[in-house]
C-alpha positions, 0 to 999 in steps of 0.5 A, a space after each residue: 468792208 473796205 472799198 479798196 478791198 471791194 475795188 481790187 477783188 474779181 467783182 464787176 460793177 454790174 456783178 456787184 450791183 446785182 449782189 448788193 441788190 439781191 441781198 438788200 431784197 433778201 434782207 427786206 424779205 427776212 424783215 418782213 417775216 420777222 415783222 409778221 408781215 409776209 402778205 406785202 410780199 404777195 403780188 396779185 391774187 394768184 402769186 405766192 409770197 417769198 418763203 423765209 427759207 428762200 430768203 434765208 437761202 438767198 442771203 447765205 447765197 450771196 454772203 457766200 460768194 461775197 467772201 468767195 470773190 473777196 478771198 476772205 473766210 474761205 472756210 466760212 463761205 463753203 459752209 454757208 453754201 453747204 447749208 443752202 444745198 442741204 436745205 435745197 436737197 431736203 426741199 426737193 426730196 419732200 417734193 419728190 417723195 411727199 413727206 414733210 421733213 420739219 424744215 418748211 416752217 422751222 422759224 415762222 409759220 406761213 399764214 398766207 399759203 394754203 395748206 394744200 400747197 405746203 406753207 412755208 415751202 420753196 417751190 421745186 424751181 426755186 429748191 432747184 436753183 438754190 441747189 446748183 447755185 451753191 455748187 457753182 459757188 463751191 467750184 469757184 472756190 476750189 478753182 473748179 469753175 470752167 467745168 462747172 460754170 459751163 454746165 450748170 451756171 449758163 442754163 441756170 442764168 438763162 432760166 432765171 432770165 427767161 423766168 423774168 422775162 415772162 413776168 414782164 411779158 405778164 405784166 405787158 398784157 395784165 394777164 396771169 401766165 399759168 407758168 409763172 402763177 406759182 412763183 413769187 416776183 421777189 424770189 424770181 428777181 433774188 434768183 435772177 440777181 444772184 445768178 447775174 452776179 456770178 454770171 457777170 463776175 470776173 472769173 479765170 476760166 469760166 464762160 464770161 472769162 474773155 469779157 472780164 479780162 482787163 483788156 480793151 476787147 474785154 470791155 468792149 465786148 462785155 458791154 455789147 454783151 449787156 446791151 444785147 440782152 437789154 436790147 433783146 428785152 426792149 425788142 421783145 416789149 416793143 413787140 408785145 406792145 405792137 401786137 397788143 394795141 394793133 399795130 401789127 399781126 403776130 407773125 409780122 411781129 416775129 419777123 420784126 423781132 428777127 429783123 431787129 436781132 439781125 441787124 444787132 448781130 451784123 452791127 456786133 459781128 462787123 464791130 468785132 471783126 474790125 477789132 480783131 483784125 487790128 489786134 491780128 495786125 498789132 499781134 503780127 507787128 509785135 511778133 515781128 518786133 519780138 523776133 528781130 529783138 531776139 535775133 539781136 541778142 548777143 547770146 542765146 535766148 530760151 524759155 521753158 516750162 516746169 517739165 523743161 519743155 522748150 517753148 521759144 528759143 532764138 536762132 542763135 541757140 540753134 546755130 551755136 548748139 547745133 541743133 534744129 528747132 524742132 530738136 531742141 523742142 524735144 530736148 530738156 535743158 540739162 541735155 546741154 550740160 555735162 553729165 557731172 553738172 546736171 544735178 547741179 544745173 537742176 538745183 539752179 533751175 529749181 531755185 529759179 523757180 523758187 527765188 525768181 532769178 539765178 546767174 551762173 557760169 556754165 559750159 554750154 555743150 553743143 551737138 558736136 561736143 564742143 564746150 563753150 563757157 557761157 554766162 547764164 542769166 534766168 529769170 522766172 515769169 508767167 507764160 500762158 497761165 503757167 510759171 516758166 524760166 526765161 533767160 539768156 547765155 552770153 559766150 565768155 570765151 574771149 573772157 575766160 580766155 583773157 583771164 587765163 592770159 592775165 593768170 598766165 602773165 602774172 605767173 610769168 612775171 612772178 618767175 621772171 622777177 624770181 629769175 631776175 632777182 636770182 640772176 642779180 644775186 649771181 652777178 653780185 656773187 660772181 663780181 664779189 668772187 672776182 673782186 675777192 679772188 682776183 683783184 684781192 689777190 693782186 692787190 695783196 701781192 702789190 701790198 707785199 711788194 711795196 711793204 718790202 720796197 719800204 722796209 728794204 731801202 738799202 736792198 740791192 738794186 736788181 732785186 728792187 727792180 725785179 720786184 717793180 717789174 712784178 708790180 707793173 704787171 700786177 697793176 695791169 692785170 688789176 686794170 684788165 680785171 676792172 675793165 672786165 668787170 665793168 664790161 660785164 656790167 655795161 659794155 663801153 662799146 656801146 657808147 664808144 662805137 655805137 649799137 651796131 658795132 657792139 652787136 658785131 663785136 658780139 656775134 664774133 665772140 660768140 662764133 669764136 667761143 661756140 664755133 657756130 657761124 654767125 652772120 651779122 648784117 647792117 648798114 647802119 653806122 652810128 645811131 641816135 639812141 636812148 641808152 636804155 634802148 641801146 642797152 635793151 637791144 644789146 641784151 636781148 641779142 645776147 639773150 638769143 644767142 645764149 638760147 641758141 647755144 643751149 637749145 637750138 642745136 644749130 649751125 648757123 645764125 642769121 642776124 641784122 639790124 635795120 631801119 625802115 621809116 623810123 623803125 628800128 628792126 632787130 632780127 636774129 634767125 637760127 637753122 635749128 631744130 625749132 620747137 612748137 610755138 604753143 610750148 611757149 605758154 606751157 614751158 617756163 621760158 624765161 629767157 623769152 619772157 625776159 626778152 619780151 619785157 625788155 622790149 616792152 620797157 622801151 615801147 618795143 614789139 617783140 615777136 617770135 616764130 619757130 616750127 619744128 625743124 624749121 629754126 627759130 626767128 625773133 624780131 624786135 621793132 622800136 619806133 626811134 621817133 618815140 624813143 627820142 622823144 622819150 629820151 629828151 
């Protein structure tokens, strides 16, 4: 089997060593049985040999554990473990009910063991060990190891350890212990190695799980456990040797053994306490850092399990949601969304557990019923050994508002473009009508009179003078018509008299046409303005007056043109009925949009304020220094 597969498995070094040694011993015993040399396995005249069934059960148990640990051929491993349990169960039944089931010498005859001792039959202790050990392996294979290992494996390993210790003491005193005389030393070693391989193997929930984690504490304490076991054996050996050679009496040997054990416990306890203190301090620092990081997140943080139980959340979550932390822990993630969205949110949560991540935009519902647009990002992770969802939620209200404003501006610009195009077409139509109806008629009459004069050179002088007089009047009317058309296109008064005078004349003309009192204040004479700026301000002023007569129902208009610190201010106020300023975003107020765009095109700032019953105030600010630089 490839080395990398073993390296990545749940084997520890000591576990792998014990397993390989047990398998080699089992194969050696089987080889001796095949070679018909079972007598070589006997140690001393009182010990029994290792039975073939014992070696076979050990081999199957070792292979089963190897396959389970490597995660290969689970079905084969279960079958092998079941076979061992079955053989052991039948052997136990033979001992209990004193019958021969025919499995003792099924493969080989036992020429060494006496007939009275049931040749080929495993002892009760060996059978019991091989009945329990496969149950442990099956519990590991089916992820039920915690209960089985705590109940069965620890006593199983302890018994095998004590038996091995008994053999060592027996060897130390060079006498036969009655309690071990019927057991084979090789069988004892195989069983001890197999139980040690399982006992010291990596497991998720077993007794030694804390010692087999990939952490520094687990490695240190795991070594301390092994050293403790070895030192216990060494101290026991030294005690026996001291008593054997008369260095001290039996009672003092017990006290000395206890003293060594106490020293060992003190050292291990102190060492572990120091490491636990450092670990606890590190955990406190990490928790403080974690809390600070969660507190610095510009959004909510959450962690919940597959049942929807909140395991962790930051303070901002509780602050935004309006709930206390204890309330949130009793709630479900779906409780923070609208009723008609819960099924969709549940599907997104399922997608996180299935695919690992999800990003959505949804409304977050607070305790007060406020709905906050949020961008949620969720990721699947393992927390406390279970799959959970961890994520953040960022308030995107400003972004949504900006998007809506951009959309509104785009709609307004489209409407304004349409409005300006219609206005341009209307102006063209009016100009064409005036040219056709007035200029065309006047020029036609002039042409008729000129043709008459050309064809009637000998006509009466009085009649000629009459026609010439009419032609002069028509010429003056034509000139006035042309001047009117030109003034409508661009008022010459702006260039002739300046912006201030043009606004003053426009105010007088508006007052005479509508009867609405217009007060215009200015102390400015000639201003140095770019042509574009002067025209834009003039058109904005005209649009303000037009809106007043259309909508305001005002009787007085206050307007002014001032200059403060290089900034030109045009202000227009009325005493009309006013309106809620919020309506500007809902109504197609193309006139206001047009004024704002004109101000923007000359680098100005347009503002409008209004309240119902308080009239309306419009103001435009233009930086003259920037205006002159652009004009250059």
